[in-house]
C-alpha positions in Angstrom: 98.2 150.1 147.3 95.8 151.4 150.1 92.7 150.9 149.2 90.8 154.5 148.3 88.5 156.3 150.1 84.6 155.8 147.8 85.1 159.7 147.3 88.5 159.7 145.8 87.9 156.2 144.5 84.7 157.8 142.4 86.6 160.7 141.2 89.2 158.2 139.6 85.9 156.6 137.9 85.4 159.9 136.5 88.6 160.7 135.4 89.6 157.8 134.0 86.3 157.3 132.2 85.7 154.0 133.9 82.4 155.4 135.2 80.8 158.7 134.3 80.8 159.6 130.7 82.3 156.8 128.8 83.7 156.3 125.8 81.1 153.4 124.7 79.0 154.7 121.7 75.1 155.2 122.4 74.6 153.6 118.8 76.5 150.0 119.7 74.8 150.2 123.3 71.2 150.2 122.0 72.4 147.7 119.2 73.2 145.2 121.6 70.0 145.8 123.1 68.2 144.7 120.6 70.2 141.8 119.4 69.9 140.2 123.2 66.1 141.3 123.5 66.0 139.4 120.2 67.4 136.2 121.3 71.0 136.4 119.4 72.6 133.6 121.5 76.0 135.9 120.8 74.5 138.7 123.1 73.1 136.1 125.8 76.7 135.0 127.0 75.7 131.6 128.2 72.8 132.8 130.0 69.2 131.4 129.2 67.2 134.4 129.5 63.5 135.3 129.6 62.0 135.6 125.9 60.1 138.7 127.5 62.8 141.1 127.2 61.9 144.2 124.8 64.4 146.8 123.6 62.8 149.0 125.9 62.9 147.1 129.1 66.7 145.9 128.1 67.0 149.7 128.2 64.8 150.8 131.3 67.0 148.0 133.0 70.1 149.2 132.1 69.1 152.9 133.3 68.5 150.8 136.8 71.8 148.2 137.3 73.9 150.2 134.8 73.1 154.1 134.7 72.6 154.5 130.7 71.1 157.8 129.6 67.8 157.1 130.1 66.0 159.3 127.1 65.1 156.7 124.3 65.9 159.8 121.4 69.4 159.3 122.6 70.7 157.0 119.5 73.9 158.5 118.8 77.0 159.5 120.9 78.4 158.8 123.8 77.2 157.0 126.9 77.1 157.2 130.6 77.7 154.9 133.8 76.7 156.4 136.9 79.7 156.2 138.7 77.6 155.8 142.3 76.3 152.3 140.8 79.7 151.5 140.2 81.2 151.7 144.1 78.1 150.6 145.1 78.4 147.0 143.5 82.1 147.1 143.8 81.1 147.4 147.7 79.5 144.1 146.9 81.5 142.0 145.0 84.3 142.7 147.6 81.8 141.5 150.5 81.3 138.4 148.3 84.8 138.0 147.8 85.4 138.3 151.4 82.9 135.6 152.6 84.8 133.5 150.0 87.8 134.2 151.7 85.9 133.2 155.7 85.0 130.2 154.6 87.7 129.3 152.2 85.9 128.0 149.2 86.6 127.2 145.9 86.9 129.6 143.1 87.1 129.8 139.5 88.3 132.9 137.6 88.1 133.9 134.5 88.1 137.1 132.0 87.0 138.2 128.5 89.2 141.1 128.7 92.5 140.0 129.3 94.6 142.6 128.4 92.8 145.0 130.1 91.7 143.2 133.2 94.3 140.4 133.6 96.0 142.5 136.5 92.9 143.0 138.4 91.8 139.1 138.3 95.2 138.1 138.9 95.6 140.7 142.2 92.1 138.6 143.9 93.6 135.1 143.2 96.6 135.5 144.6 94.6 137.3 147.9 91.9 134.3 147.6 94.9 131.4 147.6 96.6 133.5 150.6 93.4 133.1 152.8 93.4 129.6 151.8 90.9 129.0 149.1 91.1 126.8 146.0 91.6 128.7 142.6 90.6 125.7 140.5 92.3 125.2 136.9 90.2 123.2 134.7 90.2 122.0 131.0 93.6 123.9 130.5 94.5 123.4 126.9 90.9 122.8 125.9 90.4 124.1 122.4 87.4 125.2 119.3 87.1 126.4 116.8 85.7 129.9 115.8 83.6 131.3 112.7 85.8 134.0 111.4 84.7 137.5 109.5 86.0 136.3 106.4 84.7 132.4 106.4 87.0 130.7 107.8 87.7 129.8 111.1 90.5 130.4 113.9 91.3 128.2 116.8 91.1 129.3 120.9 92.6 127.5 123.5 91.9 127.6 127.4 95.1 128.9 129.3 95.7 130.4 132.6 97.5 133.1 133.8 99.1 132.6 137.1 97.8 132.0 139.6 94.6 130.7 137.9 93.1 133.3 135.7 91.1 131.9 132.8 91.9 133.2 129.4 91.6 132.7 125.7 94.5 132.7 123.0 95.3 132.2 119.3 96.7 129.4 118.0 99.9 131.9 117.4 99.9 132.0 121.4 98.0 135.8 121.3 95.5 136.5 124.3 91.6 136.9 122.9 88.9 139.0 123.5 85.5 136.8 123.7 81.5 136.4 124.8 81.7 133.1 124.3 80.2 130.9 127.4 82.0 128.0 125.7 84.8 128.0 127.6 83.3 128.3 130.5 80.8 125.3 130.3 84.0 122.6 129.2 85.6 123.8 132.6 82.3 122.9 134.5 82.1 119.7 132.9 85.4 118.7 133.5 85.0 119.4 137.0 81.7 117.2 136.7 83.3 115.0 135.3 86.0 114.8 137.4 84.1 114.6 140.7 81.6 112.1 139.6 83.0 109.7 137.3 79.9 107.7 137.5 77.8 110.6 135.9 76.7 111.4 139.1 76.3 115.4 138.4 73.5 116.4 140.4 75.1 115.9 143.2 77.6 118.8 144.2 81.1 117.5 143.2 83.9 118.4 145.1 85.8 120.8 143.3 82.8 122.7 142.1 83.2 126.0 142.5 81.0 128.0 145.3 82.1 131.4 143.3 83.2 132.1 140.0 84.8 136.0 139.2 84.3 136.4 136.0 83.1 138.7 133.0 81.2 138.5 129.6 80.3 134.7 128.4 82.6 132.9 131.4 80.4 134.3 134.0 77.1 133.8 132.1 77.6 130.0 131.9 78.4 130.2 135.5 75.6 131.8 136.8 73.7 129.6 134.4 75.1 126.4 136.0 74.0 128.0 139.4 77.2 129.4 140.9 77.2 132.5 142.6 79.1 135.1 140.0 80.0 138.1 140.5 81.7 140.0 137.6 82.1 142.9 135.2 80.0 144.5 132.9 80.7 147.4 129.9 77.1 149.5 129.3 76.9 147.8 125.5 77.1 143.9 127.4 73.4 143.9 128.8 73.4 140.0 129.1 74.8 140.0 132.9 73.0 142.9 134.4 69.4 140.8 132.9 70.9 137.7 135.0 71.5 140.0 137.4 67.8 141.1 137.1 66.1 137.5 136.4 68.7 136.3 139.9 71.2 134.2 138.1 73.8 136.4 139.0 74.8 138.1 142.0 76.9 141.0 141.3 77.4 143.0 138.2 79.7 146.0 138.5 79.0 148.3 135.4 82.3 150.0 133.6 84.1 150.0 130.7 86.3 147.4 130.7 88.8 148.9 128.0 90.9 151.1 129.6 94.3 151.5 130.7 94.6 148.5 132.8 96.8 150.8 135.2 93.5 152.3 136.4 91.6 149.4 137.6 94.5 149.3 140.3 92.5 151.6 143.2 89.9 149.3 142.0 91.6 146.5 142.8 92.4 147.9 146.2 88.9 149.1 146.8 87.8 145.5 145.8 90.4 143.7 148.6 89.6 146.7 150.9 86.1 145.5 151.2 86.9 141.9 151.2 88.9 142.2 154.4 92.3 141.0 152.2 95.4 142.4 152.0 96.9 141.8 148.1 99.5 138.8 148.3 102.9 139.8 147.0 
């Protein structure tokens, strides 16, 4: 589809609740802000954030970078995402992706929200490949175990959706939501090892990514490794916004990351339009 105008996309964001008044519970947001500030690893997304964050400073940062309700007395109900911040950051993301295309950079693409965001990432990856970029797919099939709520463990496997979008699947082959940074860390270890067999990883490996396009822990781990990183985050995921505030993440687009996948199609066109790219067949 053709890229929408900013005005049309703003209306779409609000209508579909991708931004504006969103369905993310305020009480969940505040819980996550508190846990991130306390240094809980699950809420760090692979970033080594400063210890000076407090629940109040996280809320203030999320007001500025995401557009949540600034009233600390609002502790229950739905929250907000400022659609104009979403649009500004979508434009910034598109510009960085366009730079990658012009430079023919090496790119890594990954999502912790495969059920909703995969088509968006696939379209961007195809457009970058069409522009002459390299989309790397390291550590395919790498596995690790996660603890379950019932005291057991489940296997997670790193897989790719064509043409190169990393995600996790269960042992039964179902794609999985994840906040973990571990798979991206494994991907980067393999790239470093493949390109520096003598162990000299302090120099830039040949296939080391110039850009990561990702979310959740995939984005956090890439930013922590010093890779230019652009990504998406919901208003209950403060770590990437904190990473942007600290300079580890380049662009974070605030949005509800759990709506129907087809609602993200206009956003995809908007990103590609600002990148100067056309959707690949």
